gemmi code that builds the backbone of each chain (N, CA, C; Angstrom):
import gemmi

chains = {
    "A": [
        ("UNK", (0.863, -1.162, 0.003), (0.002, 0.008, 0.029), (0.862, 1.202, 0.017)),
        ("UNK", (0.323, 2.312, -0.495), (1.119, 3.576, -0.519), (0.298, 4.641, 0.206)),
        ("UNK", (1.039, 5.711, 0.522), (0.327, 6.819, 1.169), (-0.688, 7.428, 0.222)),
        ("UNK", (-0.495, 7.360, -1.072), (-1.416, 7.861, -2.054), (-2.800, 7.158, -1.922)),
        ("UNK", (-2.794, 5.912, -1.430), (-4.002, 5.175, -1.229), (-4.825, 5.740, -0.040)),
        ("UNK", (-4.202, 6.400, 0.794), (-4.842, 7.009, 2.012), (-5.279, 8.441, 1.867)),
        ("UNK", (-4.335, 9.235, 1.432), (-4.641, 10.671, 1.303), (-5.764, 10.923, 0.233)),
        ("UNK", (-6.830, 11.544, 0.664), (-7.940, 11.748, -0.268), (-8.951, 10.608, -0.296)),
        ("UNK", (-8.628, 9.531, 0.384), (-9.546, 8.372, 0.297), (-10.932, 8.757, 0.982)),
        ("UNK", (-11.917, 8.145, 0.395), (-13.297, 8.355, 1.052), (-13.378, 7.501, 2.272)),
        ("UNK", (-13.866, 8.017, 3.392), (-14.024, 7.378, 4.594), (-15.500, 6.961, 4.887)),
        ("UNK", (-15.727, 5.740, 5.133), (-17.030, 5.176, 5.408), (-17.144, 4.649, 6.780)),
        ("UNK", (-18.323, 4.734, 7.401), (-18.507, 4.116, 8.712), (-18.932, 2.682, 8.509)),
        ("UNK", (-19.173, 1.910, 9.527), (-19.515, 0.447, 9.377), (-20.857, 0.261, 8.549)),
        ("UNK", (-21.692, 1.279, 8.567), (-22.921, 1.155, 7.712), (-22.771, 1.792, 6.394)),
        ("UNK", (-21.555, 1.961, 5.943), (-21.226, 2.531, 4.623), (-21.753, 3.958, 4.410)),
        ("UNK", (-21.955, 4.671, 5.562), (-22.283, 6.065, 5.350), (-21.012, 6.904, 5.276)),
        ("UNK", (-21.078, 7.967, 4.449), (-19.862, 8.804, 4.199), (-19.591, 9.627, 5.435)),
        ("UNK", (-18.352, 9.527, 5.860), (-17.858, 10.329, 6.992), (-17.089, 11.512, 6.469)),
        ("UNK", (-16.332, 11.341, 5.433), (-15.495, 12.477, 4.901), (-14.359, 11.902, 4.053)),
        ("UNK", (-13.286, 12.670, 3.983), (-12.108, 12.208, 3.230), (-10.902, 12.362, 4.097)),
        ("UNK", (-9.915, 11.462, 3.795), (-8.612, 11.555, 4.559), (-7.889, 12.779, 4.091)),
        ("UNK", (-7.547, 13.704, 5.128), (-6.921, 14.855, 4.761), (-5.398, 14.835, 5.031)),
        ("UNK", (-5.046, 14.026, 6.039), (-3.620, 13.869, 6.453), (-3.450, 12.573, 7.180)),
        ("UNK", (-2.172, 12.146, 7.269), (-1.805, 11.010, 8.044), (-0.796, 11.331, 9.036)),
        ("UNK", (-0.960, 11.025, 10.323), (0.075, 11.286, 11.321), (0.898, 10.053, 11.534)),
        ("UNK", (2.245, 10.358, 11.453), (3.263, 9.272, 11.559), (4.032, 9.526, 12.835)),
        ("UNK", (4.341, 8.461, 13.524), (5.139, 8.573, 14.774), (6.455, 7.813, 14.580)),
        ("UNK", (7.592, 8.443, 14.885), (8.836, 7.782, 14.645), (9.163, 6.789, 15.792)),
        ("UNK", (9.285, 5.550, 15.370), (9.558, 4.506, 16.378), (11.019, 3.971, 16.251)),
        ("UNK", (11.866, 4.875, 15.785), (13.265, 4.542, 15.688), (13.569, 3.465, 14.696)),
        ("UNK", (14.243, 2.451, 15.138), (14.581, 1.339, 14.127), (13.405, 0.693, 13.540)),
        ("UNK", (12.214, 0.719, 14.264), (10.996, 0.024, 13.748), (10.407, 0.849, 12.579)),
        ("UNK", (10.744, 2.080, 12.493), (10.269, 3.002, 11.412), (9.237, 3.939, 11.748)),
        ("UNK", (8.552, 4.558, 10.790), (7.505, 5.549, 11.060), (6.175, 4.847, 11.115)),
        ("UNK", (5.514, 4.804, 12.290), (4.260, 4.122, 12.405), (3.105, 5.011, 12.087)),
        ("UNK", (2.123, 4.542, 11.343), (0.904, 5.325, 11.062), (0.085, 5.333, 12.296)),
        ("UNK", (-0.001, 6.575, 12.877), (-0.705, 6.687, 14.139), (-2.179, 6.868, 13.974)),
        ("UNK", (-2.602, 7.535, 12.902), (-4.015, 7.744, 12.619), (-4.218, 8.652, 11.452)),
        ("UNK", (-5.449, 8.967, 11.215), (-5.880, 9.791, 10.090), (-6.570, 11.065, 10.500)),
        ("UNK", (-6.336, 12.125, 9.784), (-7.173, 13.324, 9.964), (-8.186, 13.273, 8.861)),
        ("UNK", (-9.524, 13.312, 9.278), (-10.594, 13.211, 8.307), (-11.338, 14.470, 8.227)),
        ("UNK", (-11.447, 15.015, 7.015), (-12.175, 16.255, 6.781), (-13.637, 15.898, 6.461)),
        ("UNK", (-14.625, 16.461, 7.115), (-16.016, 16.044, 6.691), (-16.423, 16.529, 5.328)),
        ("UNK", (-15.637, 17.473, 4.780), (-16.048, 17.939, 3.417), (-15.566, 16.857, 2.466)),
        ("UNK", (-16.410, 16.632, 1.440), (-16.046, 15.616, 0.423), (-15.176, 16.226, -0.753)),
        ("UNK", (-15.153, 17.514, -0.778), (-14.211, 18.164, -1.801), (-13.367, 19.057, -1.082)),
        ("UNK", (-12.268, 19.445, -1.711), (-11.349, 20.409, -1.056), (-10.512, 19.779, -0.108)),
        ("UNK", (-9.663, 20.551, 0.503), (-8.672, 20.084, 1.515), (-8.542, 21.105, 2.611)),
        ("UNK", (-8.193, 20.604, 3.803), (-7.832, 21.460, 4.885), (-6.542, 22.114, 4.583)),
        ("UNK", (-6.212, 23.161, 5.267), (-4.886, 23.694, 5.145), (-3.797, 22.619, 5.442)),
        ("UNK", (-2.587, 22.842, 4.932), (-1.569, 21.753, 5.007), (-1.239, 21.432, 6.461)),
        ("UNK", (-1.401, 22.395, 7.346), (-1.082, 22.110, 8.767), (-2.169, 21.279, 9.436)),
        ("UNK", (-2.562, 20.185, 8.711), (-3.766, 19.482, 9.204), (-3.612, 18.904, 10.532)),
        ("UNK", (-2.560, 18.339, 10.875), (-2.577, 17.589, 12.174), (-1.975, 18.389, 13.228)),
        ("UNK", (-1.592, 19.657, 12.958), (-1.075, 20.480, 14.077), (-1.770, 21.780, 14.095)),
        ("UNK", (-2.039, 22.275, 15.355), (-2.784, 23.619, 15.432), (-1.870, 24.691, 14.868)),
        ("UNK", (-2.485, 25.575, 14.091), (-1.870, 26.782, 13.588), (-2.201, 27.942, 14.546)),
        ("UNK", (-1.156, 28.553, 15.089), (-1.419, 29.619, 16.056), (-1.019, 30.974, 15.555)),
        ("UNK", (-0.071, 31.034, 14.684), (0.338, 32.340, 14.129), (0.652, 32.184, 12.593)),
        ("UNK", (0.599, 33.258, 11.756), (-0.024, 34.551, 12.140), (-1.502, 34.449, 12.388)),
        ("UNK", (-2.083, 35.430, 13.032), (-3.445, 35.270, 13.533), (-4.438, 35.065, 12.378)),
        ("UNK", (-4.227, 35.630, 11.254), (-5.123, 35.511, 10.121), (-5.193, 34.094, 9.618)),
        ("UNK", (-3.947, 33.531, 9.474), (-3.938, 32.118, 9.059), (-4.527, 31.206, 10.105)),
        ("UNK", (-4.219, 31.531, 11.399), (-4.786, 30.683, 12.410), (-6.273, 30.712, 12.424)),
        ("UNK", (-6.869, 31.948, 12.033), (-8.316, 31.997, 12.046), (-8.890, 31.081, 11.021)),
        ("UNK", (-8.356, 31.114, 9.776), (-8.835, 30.239, 8.727), (-8.586, 28.826, 9.022)),
        ("UNK", (-7.416, 28.550, 9.575), (-7.097, 27.176, 9.902), (-8.078, 26.575, 10.916)),
        ("UNK", (-8.458, 27.406, 11.912), (-9.325, 26.915, 12.915), (-10.769, 26.647, 12.329)),
        ("UNK", (-11.209, 27.629, 11.482), (-12.480, 27.479, 10.768), (-12.478, 26.202, 9.939)),
        ("UNK", (-11.408, 26.007, 9.162), (-11.359, 24.925, 8.262), (-11.315, 23.567, 8.998)),
        ("UNK", (-10.609, 23.562, 10.150), (-10.448, 22.322, 10.829), (-11.404, 22.094, 12.019)),
        ("UNK", (-12.382, 23.041, 12.145), (-13.296, 22.898, 13.302), (-14.051, 21.599, 13.357)),
        ("UNK", (-14.372, 21.033, 12.193), (-15.163, 19.787, 12.178), (-14.354, 18.596, 11.745)),
        ("UNK", (-13.097, 18.790, 11.676), (-12.174, 17.641, 11.293), (-12.152, 16.621, 12.406)),
        ("UNK", (-12.081, 15.396, 11.996), (-12.086, 14.330, 12.997), (-10.778, 13.570, 13.024)),
        ("UNK", (-10.443, 13.114, 14.178), (-9.190, 12.315, 14.412), (-9.550, 10.886, 14.454)),
        ("UNK", (-9.020, 10.018, 13.624), (-9.286, 8.660, 13.569), (-8.018, 7.807, 13.965)),
        ("UNK", (-7.846, 7.262, 15.161), (-6.652, 6.472, 15.501), (-6.653, 5.268, 14.530)),
        ("UNK", (-5.443, 4.803, 14.205), (-5.351, 3.720, 13.220), (-6.187, 2.469, 13.785)),
        ("UNK", (-6.243, 2.281, 15.002), (-7.009, 1.097, 15.518), (-8.448, 1.178, 15.131)),
        ("UNK", (-8.986, 2.295, 14.841), (-10.437, 2.398, 14.391), (-10.615, 2.290, 12.950)),
        ("UNK", (-9.540, 1.844, 12.216), (-9.655, 1.665, 10.797), (-9.830, 0.104, 10.538)),
        ("UNK", (-10.954, -0.338, 9.928), (-11.237, -1.705, 9.703), (-10.538, -2.168, 8.488)),
        ("UNK", (-10.447, -1.303, 7.454), (-9.654, -1.739, 6.248), (-9.559, -0.552, 5.263)),
        ("UNK", (-8.633, -0.780, 4.337), (-8.396, 0.185, 3.258), (-8.475, -0.513, 1.953)),
        ("UNK", (-9.301, 0.056, 1.076), (-9.453, -0.606, -0.261), (-8.938, 0.412, -1.319)),
        ("UNK", (-7.727, 0.273, -1.836), (-7.270, 1.148, -2.942), (-8.163, 0.972, -4.143)),
        ("UNK", (-8.291, 1.997, -4.966), (-9.024, 1.856, -6.166), (-8.133, 1.212, -7.231)),
        ("UNK", (-8.682, 0.415, -8.091), (-7.867, -0.264, -9.127), (-7.358, 0.683, -10.163)),
        ("UNK", (-8.133, 1.761, -10.336), (-7.661, 2.699, -11.349), (-6.685, 3.711, -10.833)),
        ("UNK", (-5.577, 3.968, -11.611), (-4.638, 4.974, -11.174), (-5.316, 6.352, -11.089)),
        ("UNK", (-5.078, 7.068, -10.051), (-5.600, 8.421, -9.963), (-6.986, 8.533, -9.381)),
        ("UNK", (-7.506, 7.377, -9.022), (-8.850, 7.411, -8.285), (-8.638, 7.155, -6.785)),
        ("UNK", (-9.258, 7.913, -5.970), (-9.018, 7.704, -4.431), (-9.611, 6.320, -3.978)),
        ("UNK", (-9.029, 5.817, -2.983), (-9.434, 4.577, -2.438), (-10.516, 4.766, -1.377)),
        ("UNK", (-10.848, 3.758, -0.616), (-11.881, 3.825, 0.414), (-11.300, 3.342, 1.772)),
        ("UNK", (-11.586, 4.030, 2.840), (-11.207, 3.622, 4.147), (-12.491, 3.297, 4.955)),
        ("UNK", (-12.490, 2.139, 5.518), (-13.802, 1.793, 6.291), (-13.371, 1.757, 7.777)),
        ("UNK", (-14.236, 2.387, 8.548), (-14.000, 2.552, 9.994), (-14.654, 1.373, 10.839)),
        ("UNK", (-14.221, 1.229, 12.101), (-14.921, 0.278, 12.985), (-16.028, 0.883, 13.768)),
        ("UNK", (-16.066, 2.286, 13.741), (-17.189, 2.878, 14.454), (-17.662, 4.123, 13.651)),
        ("UNK", (-18.831, 4.632, 14.116), (-19.479, 5.699, 13.391), (-18.838, 7.015, 13.626)),
        ("UNK", (-19.136, 8.065, 12.792), (-18.608, 9.342, 12.970), (-18.896, 9.998, 14.355)),
        ("UNK", (-20.040, 9.659, 14.869), (-20.477, 10.323, 16.124), (-19.594, 9.779, 17.324)),
        ("UNK", (-18.956, 8.669, 17.133), (-18.121, 8.102, 18.227), (-16.661, 8.542, 18.129)),
        ("UNK", (-16.406, 9.271, 17.017), (-14.951, 9.726, 16.838), (-14.702, 11.107, 17.489)),
        ("UNK", (-13.539, 11.309, 17.967), (-13.283, 12.666, 18.535), (-12.852, 13.679, 17.642)),
        ("UNK", (-13.115, 14.947, 17.909), (-12.673, 15.979, 17.018), (-11.163, 16.185, 16.997)),
        ("UNK", (-10.594, 16.692, 15.934), (-9.204, 16.881, 15.818), (-8.697, 17.725, 16.939)),
        ("UNK", (-9.484, 18.789, 17.345), (-9.052, 19.739, 18.343), (-8.734, 18.983, 19.678)),
        ("UNK", (-9.502, 18.051, 19.997), (-9.363, 17.273, 21.198), (-7.976, 16.555, 21.169)),
        ("UNK", (-7.662, 15.931, 19.975), (-6.415, 15.223, 19.819), (-5.184, 16.247, 19.955)),
        ("UNK", (-5.360, 17.419, 19.387), (-4.319, 18.411, 19.580), (-3.917, 18.517, 20.960)),
        ("UNK", (-4.893, 18.616, 21.867), (-4.661, 18.872, 23.251), (-3.902, 17.716, 23.872)),
        ("UNK", (-4.212, 16.459, 23.500), (-3.505, 15.288, 24.051), (-2.098, 15.198, 23.537)),
        ("UNK", (-1.873, 15.698, 22.263), (-0.581, 15.601, 21.714), (0.455, 16.615, 22.277)),
        ("UNK", (-0.183, 17.731, 22.707), (0.739, 18.793, 23.294), (0.786, 18.565, 24.812)),
    ],
    "B": [
        ("UNK", (37.579, 25.210, 21.092), (36.932, 24.187, 20.288), (35.390, 24.307, 20.558)),
        ("UNK", (34.716, 24.251, 19.472), (33.247, 24.353, 19.575), (32.642, 23.005, 19.622)),
        ("UNK", (31.544, 22.944, 20.363), (30.780, 21.652, 20.392), (29.382, 21.869, 19.736)),
        ("UNK", (28.947, 20.903, 19.223), (27.597, 21.068, 18.548), (26.582, 20.133, 19.156)),
        ("UNK", (25.394, 20.633, 19.322), (24.387, 19.683, 19.898), (23.778, 18.911, 18.799)),
        ("UNK", (22.865, 18.065, 19.049), (22.247, 17.120, 18.061), (21.586, 18.020, 16.954)),
        ("UNK", (21.680, 17.544, 15.699), (21.030, 18.220, 14.571), (19.517, 18.257, 14.887)),
        ("UNK", (18.917, 19.474, 14.907), (17.472, 19.476, 15.262), (16.575, 18.770, 14.257)),
        ("UNK", (17.079, 18.440, 13.060), (16.266, 17.790, 12.118), (16.552, 16.275, 12.057)),
        ("UNK", (17.467, 15.801, 12.925), (17.708, 14.381, 12.961), (16.449, 13.639, 13.504)),
        ("UNK", (16.289, 12.453, 13.038), (15.066, 11.763, 13.455), (15.241, 11.477, 14.956)),
        ("UNK", (14.095, 11.622, 15.687), (14.011, 11.505, 17.127), (12.912, 10.537, 17.397)),
        ("UNK", (13.171, 9.468, 18.170), (12.096, 8.490, 18.489), (11.035, 9.230, 19.306)),
        ("UNK", (9.778, 8.907, 18.849), (8.616, 9.524, 19.547), (8.092, 10.784, 18.875)),
        ("UNK", (8.903, 11.360, 17.977), (8.462, 12.539, 17.276), (7.399, 12.234, 16.297)),
        ("UNK", (6.449, 13.091, 16.184), (5.260, 12.846, 15.223), (5.476, 13.760, 14.012)),
        ("UNK", (5.006, 13.306, 12.910), (5.112, 14.026, 11.606), (3.728, 14.017, 10.924)),
        ("UNK", (3.493, 15.089, 10.171), (2.339, 15.168, 9.230), (2.794, 14.627, 7.898)),
        ("UNK", (2.318, 13.634, 7.418), (2.785, 13.080, 6.056), (2.659, 14.130, 4.999)),
        ("UNK", (1.573, 14.858, 4.942), (1.410, 15.865, 3.927), (2.313, 17.037, 4.111)),
        ("UNK", (2.651, 17.460, 5.328), (3.372, 18.673, 5.586), (4.882, 18.379, 5.634)),
        ("UNK", (5.291, 17.308, 6.382), (6.676, 17.131, 6.612), (7.351, 16.177, 5.571)),
        ("UNK", (6.618, 15.457, 4.855), (7.159, 14.407, 3.971), (6.857, 14.575, 2.485)),
        ("UNK", (5.593, 14.558, 2.170), (5.155, 14.619, 0.754), (5.794, 15.845, 0.106)),
        ("UNK", (6.351, 15.635, -1.089), (6.863, 16.708, -1.927), (8.143, 17.431, -1.349)),
        ("UNK", (8.678, 16.970, -0.239), (9.873, 17.519, 0.355), (11.078, 17.094, -0.485)),
        ("UNK", (12.110, 17.921, -0.609), (13.298, 17.676, -1.272), (14.114, 16.639, -0.473)),
        ("UNK", (14.623, 15.648, -1.178), (15.470, 14.677, -0.546), (16.914, 15.086, -0.804)),
        ("UNK", (17.781, 15.177, 0.214), (19.159, 15.615, 0.015), (20.075, 14.637, 0.698)),
        ("UNK", (21.324, 14.615, 0.167), (22.353, 13.786, 0.878), (22.820, 14.497, 2.116)),
        ("UNK", (23.704, 13.849, 2.853), (24.199, 14.445, 4.059), (24.970, 15.771, 3.867)),
        ("UNK", (25.536, 15.899, 2.724), (26.256, 17.159, 2.485), (25.327, 18.299, 1.868)),
        ("UNK", (24.007, 17.991, 1.759), (23.092, 18.946, 1.216), (22.802, 18.821, -0.322)),
        ("UNK", (23.457, 17.885, -0.954), (23.253, 17.710, -2.399), (21.881, 17.258, -2.644)),
        ("UNK", (21.157, 17.981, -3.566), (19.781, 17.514, -3.842), (19.776, 16.182, -4.622)),
        ("UNK", (18.815, 15.309, -4.304), (18.856, 14.032, -4.978), (17.494, 13.850, -5.787)),
        ("UNK", (16.366, 14.049, -5.027), (15.103, 13.842, -5.651), (14.088, 14.450, -4.776)),
        ("UNK", (12.795, 14.123, -4.930), (11.679, 14.590, -4.171), (10.925, 13.412, -3.610)),
        ("UNK", (10.237, 13.618, -2.505), (9.438, 12.608, -1.906), (8.127, 12.638, -2.685)),
        ("UNK", (7.932, 11.664, -3.554), (6.675, 11.611, -4.396), (5.626, 10.769, -3.719)),
        ("UNK", (5.985, 9.816, -2.888), (4.913, 9.022, -2.150), (5.738, 8.224, -1.051)),
        ("UNK", (4.937, 7.515, -0.260), (5.581, 6.714, 0.763), (5.000, 5.285, 0.612)),
        ("UNK", (5.951, 4.323, 0.764), (5.471, 2.930, 0.809), (5.055, 2.589, 2.221)),
        ("UNK", (3.863, 1.924, 2.371), (3.333, 1.569, 3.681), (3.290, 0.056, 3.701)),
        ("UNK", (3.760, -0.505, 4.866), (3.809, -1.933, 5.051), (3.145, -2.375, 6.335)),
        ("UNK", (2.339, -3.388, 6.332), (1.668, -3.874, 7.544), (2.638, -4.757, 8.300)),
        ("UNK", (2.698, -4.650, 9.621), (3.571, -5.415, 10.365), (2.976, -5.491, 11.866)),
        ("UNK", (2.742, -6.743, 12.318), (2.339, -6.908, 13.685), (1.012, -6.115, 13.970)),
        ("UNK", (0.139, -6.161, 12.932), (-1.169, -5.422, 13.108), (-1.060, -3.907, 12.980)),
        ("UNK", (0.002, -3.369, 12.700), (0.191, -1.926, 12.520), (0.683, -1.606, 11.176)),
        ("UNK", (0.661, -0.314, 10.771), (1.090, 0.135, 9.468), (2.307, 1.017, 9.654)),
        ("UNK", (3.343, 0.763, 8.825), (4.526, 1.553, 8.954), (4.923, 2.092, 7.546)),
        ("UNK", (5.458, 3.304, 7.531), (6.050, 3.876, 6.376), (7.413, 3.189, 6.257)),
        ("UNK", (7.639, 2.497, 5.168), (8.909, 1.695, 5.087), (9.867, 2.201, 3.975)),
        ("UNK", (9.370, 3.102, 3.110), (10.284, 3.620, 2.053), (9.681, 4.894, 1.470)),
        ("UNK", (10.682, 5.723, 0.968), (10.280, 6.864, 0.206), (10.239, 6.459, -1.279)),
        ("UNK", (9.113, 6.760, -1.933), (9.013, 6.405, -3.334), (9.218, 7.645, -4.293)),
        ("UNK", (9.843, 7.374, -5.373), (10.393, 8.466, -6.207), (9.952, 8.304, -7.637)),
        ("UNK", (9.747, 9.407, -8.282), (9.589, 9.430, -9.745), (8.091, 9.285, -10.254)),
        ("UNK", (7.933, 9.291, -11.596), (6.602, 9.329, -12.139), (5.695, 8.146, -11.676)),
        ("UNK", (6.272, 6.920, -11.587), (5.474, 5.805, -11.180), (4.930, 6.020, -9.748)),
        ("UNK", (5.664, 6.734, -8.902), (5.248, 7.087, -7.551), (4.210, 8.249, -7.548)),
        ("UNK", (4.440, 9.201, -8.417), (3.675, 10.438, -8.397), (2.256, 10.190, -9.097)),
        ("UNK", (2.223, 9.402, -10.113), (1.044, 9.203, -10.867), (-0.232, 8.938, -10.035)),
        ("UNK", (-0.189, 8.044, -9.079), (-1.392, 7.776, -8.301), (-1.894, 8.961, -7.491)),
        ("UNK", (-1.027, 9.924, -7.264), (-1.475, 11.142, -6.523), (-2.120, 12.194, -7.403)),
        ("UNK", (-1.940, 12.032, -8.706), (-2.539, 12.909, -9.650), (-3.934, 12.317, -9.951)),
        ("UNK", (-4.926, 13.128, -9.664), (-6.253, 12.575, -9.813), (-6.716, 12.447, -11.233)),
        ("UNK", (-7.508, 11.438, -11.499), (-8.278, 11.330, -12.741), (-7.354, 11.027, -13.961)),
        ("UNK", (-7.677, 11.546, -15.077), (-7.004, 11.250, -16.325), (-5.589, 11.584, -16.315)),
        ("UNK", (-5.154, 12.716, -15.650), (-3.837, 13.173, -15.567), (-2.919, 12.078, -14.993)),
        ("UNK", (-3.443, 11.428, -13.898), (-2.603, 10.396, -13.223), (-2.424, 9.180, -14.215)),
        ("UNK", (-3.507, 8.820, -14.822), (-3.427, 7.729, -15.828), (-2.492, 7.982, -17.009)),
        ("UNK", (-2.463, 9.236, -17.421), (-1.558, 9.654, -18.542), (-0.122, 9.579, -18.118)),
        ("UNK", (0.189, 10.088, -16.929), (1.567, 10.083, -16.393), (1.983, 8.630, -16.234)),
        ("UNK", (1.100, 7.807, -15.645), (1.477, 6.365, -15.452), (1.745, 5.675, -16.840)),
        ("UNK", (0.895, 6.019, -17.850), (1.097, 5.355, -19.162), (2.361, 5.887, -19.794)),
        ("UNK", (2.691, 7.120, -19.658), (3.933, 7.654, -20.260), (5.139, 6.969, -19.633)),
        ("UNK", (5.061, 6.819, -18.301), (6.186, 6.218, -17.608), (6.434, 4.756, -18.038)),
        ("UNK", (5.292, 4.019, -18.212), (5.380, 2.655, -18.705), (6.046, 2.549, -20.003)),
        ("UNK", (5.917, 3.471, -20.902), (6.579, 3.468, -22.184), (8.024, 3.807, -22.088)),
        ("UNK", (8.398, 4.596, -21.076), (9.723, 5.064, -20.931), (10.588, 4.254, -20.111)),
        ("UNK", (10.026, 3.347, -19.269), (10.796, 2.590, -18.239), (11.819, 1.704, -18.910)),
        ("UNK", (12.946, 1.701, -18.330), (14.071, 0.929, -18.876), (14.366, -0.246, -17.992)),
        ("UNK", (14.009, -1.411, -18.376), (14.242, -2.550, -17.473), (13.358, -2.519, -16.237)),
        ("UNK", (13.519, -3.512, -15.353), (12.777, -3.562, -14.158), (11.263, -3.848, -14.378)),
        ("UNK", (10.402, -3.630, -13.349), (9.019, -3.934, -13.541), (8.204, -2.677, -13.509)),
        ("UNK", (8.780, -1.544, -13.666), (8.036, -0.271, -13.729), (7.747, 0.225, -12.273)),
        ("UNK", (8.151, -0.501, -11.217), (7.858, -0.039, -9.892), (8.770, 1.165, -9.584)),
        ("UNK", (8.332, 2.091, -8.805), (9.160, 3.315, -8.618), (10.359, 3.018, -7.780)),
        ("UNK", (11.416, 3.708, -8.043), (12.599, 3.577, -7.180), (12.216, 3.906, -5.766)),
        ("UNK", (12.819, 3.187, -4.837), (12.475, 3.371, -3.433), (13.732, 3.617, -2.683)),
        ("UNK", (13.575, 4.562, -1.632), (14.658, 4.768, -0.655), (14.216, 4.158, 0.660)),
        ("UNK", (14.798, 3.050, 1.136), (14.328, 2.435, 2.417), (14.381, 3.466, 3.578)),
        ("UNK", (13.373, 3.387, 4.415), (13.336, 4.368, 5.457), (14.537, 4.270, 6.434)),
        ("UNK", (15.240, 3.198, 6.485), (16.389, 3.081, 7.311), (17.507, 4.056, 6.821)),
        ("UNK", (17.410, 4.479, 5.540), (18.443, 5.461, 5.043), (18.057, 6.846, 5.426)),
        ("UNK", (16.806, 7.179, 5.860), (16.443, 8.472, 6.232), (17.011, 8.872, 7.530)),
        ("UNK", (17.914, 9.833, 7.467), (18.606, 10.308, 8.676), (17.935, 11.482, 9.418)),
        ("UNK", (17.291, 12.301, 8.623), (16.688, 13.518, 9.183), (15.410, 13.917, 8.480)),
        ("UNK", (14.464, 14.459, 9.128), (13.237, 15.018, 8.537), (13.069, 16.447, 8.979)),
        ("UNK", (13.305, 17.412, 8.116), (13.091, 18.803, 8.488), (12.676, 19.631, 7.346)),
        ("UNK", (13.406, 20.702, 7.007), (13.107, 21.456, 5.805), (13.313, 20.596, 4.587)),
        ("UNK", (14.259, 19.699, 4.599), (14.437, 18.666, 3.595), (14.488, 17.327, 4.307)),
        ("UNK", (14.437, 16.267, 3.529), (14.617, 14.915, 4.073), (16.053, 14.499, 3.749)),
        ("UNK", (16.821, 14.236, 4.739), (18.214, 13.898, 4.594), (18.362, 12.363, 4.611)),
        ("UNK", (19.064, 11.839, 3.621), (19.263, 10.419, 3.512), (20.736, 10.069, 3.421)),
        ("UNK", (20.949, 8.823, 3.772), (22.340, 8.283, 3.547), (22.343, 7.898, 2.020)),
        ("UNK", (23.115, 8.606, 1.252), (23.031, 8.578, -0.175), (24.073, 7.582, -0.790)),
        ("UNK", (24.771, 6.841, 0.092), (25.857, 6.032, -0.528), (25.227, 4.887, -1.424)),
        ("UNK", (25.687, 4.805, -2.622), (25.230, 3.741, -3.553), (23.818, 3.823, -3.907)),
        ("UNK", (23.231, 4.995, -3.757), (21.855, 5.222, -4.028), (21.620, 5.524, -5.483)),
        ("UNK", (20.661, 4.753, -6.118), (20.403, 4.962, -7.505), (18.900, 5.098, -7.625)),
        ("UNK", (18.423, 6.398, -7.860), (16.975, 6.513, -7.991), (16.495, 7.109, -9.400)),
        ("UNK", (17.544, 7.456, -10.199), (17.144, 8.052, -11.478), (17.479, 6.992, -12.565)),
        ("UNK", (16.682, 5.937, -12.641), (17.062, 4.850, -13.559), (17.155, 5.268, -14.930)),
        ("UNK", (16.130, 6.013, -15.393), (16.182, 6.425, -16.896), (17.345, 7.371, -17.119)),
        ("UNK", (17.575, 8.298, -16.265), (18.690, 9.231, -16.491), (20.004, 8.436, -16.417)),
        ("UNK", (20.158, 7.487, -15.493), (21.428, 6.787, -15.445), (21.690, 5.955, -16.654)),
        ("UNK", (20.561, 5.364, -17.236), (20.717, 4.555, -18.422), (21.072, 5.490, -19.539)),
        ("UNK", (20.409, 6.615, -19.737), (20.788, 7.570, -20.791), (22.183, 7.971, -20.705)),
        ("UNK", (22.690, 8.287, -19.499), (24.058, 8.768, -19.325), (25.032, 7.656, -19.732)),
        ("UNK", (24.798, 6.356, -19.308), (25.653, 5.300, -19.621), (25.600, 4.802, -21.035)),
        ("UNK", (24.485, 4.784, -21.641), (24.298, 4.194, -22.970), (24.040, 5.161, -24.160)),
        ("UNK", (23.801, 6.345, -23.834), (23.547, 7.323, -24.923), (24.577, 8.459, -24.866)),
        ("UNK", (24.454, 9.238, -23.868), (25.349, 10.453, -23.721), (26.804, 10.019, -23.589)),
        ("UNK", (27.042, 8.903, -22.816), (28.354, 8.423, -22.533), (29.070, 7.978, -23.777)),
        ("UNK", (28.366, 7.627, -24.831), (28.949, 7.082, -26.031), (29.166, 8.082, -27.095)),
        ("UNK", (28.718, 9.254, -26.834), (28.887, 10.287, -27.854), (30.395, 10.738, -27.914)),
        ("UNK", (30.872, 11.083, -29.060), (32.319, 11.567, -29.229), (32.510, 12.718, -28.298)),
        ("UNK", (33.584, 12.705, -27.549), (33.925, 13.852, -26.649), (33.200, 13.820, -25.353)),
        ("UNK", (32.462, 12.691, -25.038), (31.720, 12.616, -23.868), (32.545, 12.668, -22.582)),
        ("UNK", (33.794, 12.209, -22.858), (34.705, 12.101, -21.650), (35.331, 13.454, -21.367)),
        ("UNK", (35.290, 14.432, -22.259), (35.979, 15.649, -22.015), (34.976, 16.714, -21.582)),
        ("UNK", (35.414, 17.593, -20.723), (34.601, 18.769, -20.412), (34.613, 19.752, -21.506)),
        ("UNK", (33.568, 20.547, -21.750), (33.482, 21.514, -22.818), (34.553, 22.607, -22.575)),
        ("UNK", (35.102, 23.199, -23.660), (35.918, 24.348, -23.615), (37.327, 24.040, -23.238)),
    ],
}
model = gemmi.Model(1)
for chain_id, residues in chains.items():
    chain = gemmi.Chain(chain_id)
    for i, (resn, *xyz) in enumerate(residues, 1):
        res = gemmi.Residue()
        res.name, res.seqid = resn, gemmi.SeqId(i, " ")
        for name, pos in zip(("N", "CA", "C"), xyz):
            atom = gemmi.Atom()
            atom.name, atom.element = name, gemmi.Element(name[0])
            atom.pos, atom.b_iso = gemmi.Position(*pos), 0.0
            res.add_atom(atom)
        chain.add_residue(res)
    model.add_chain(chain)
structure = gemmi.Structure()
structure.add_model(model)
structure.setup_entities()
């Protein structure tokens, strides 16, 4: 699998309802073991992207921070353990699909994850 | 005598990265700063129930899947026609070679060959031209 199969992938809950699209992937350095996929930032919008600072809070400059907060206000954090499976699309250039183990209502907002990371 | 602390961009266990911000499309450089290529994609491998980024992928075969729709398919098709040897899989830099992730991604570049088509052209086309061994002027 490649990162391209995740970024932009359509995210579905266990009932195949659309949750959003994968906007970013958080990787944690585990030294010799490599970079582990910690989880996904999911944007509820089905088109467009969040600002590039998707998995970290933008605090300055204030104007950028304002738009970043607005854009990511409804973004969700999906720990990798909540991913049931990833199905890449067979055609090059088409996004794949990520299926979750729980519904969107059970996922935490990205803002909450920010606090735990800092 | 001056002493130097650890390079702030050296990989640190426990540090977290945003794939889109810290890795994708970042310049890959050797330890001396020589540019090598760009991070076009990352190879992900499952291990012990978890998923790990195991290599940096480089070149058109790596980039094509990120280009949506017809453009991605065109780039992939063009690459398949130009590929020299191999199976068309993109060149990969194993993650063990990645020494630092910062403004650029620093790798151990010893014996690294990621530009297969350019290398082939240099060795088999340009290198055989009269005067190829001499510098101009």
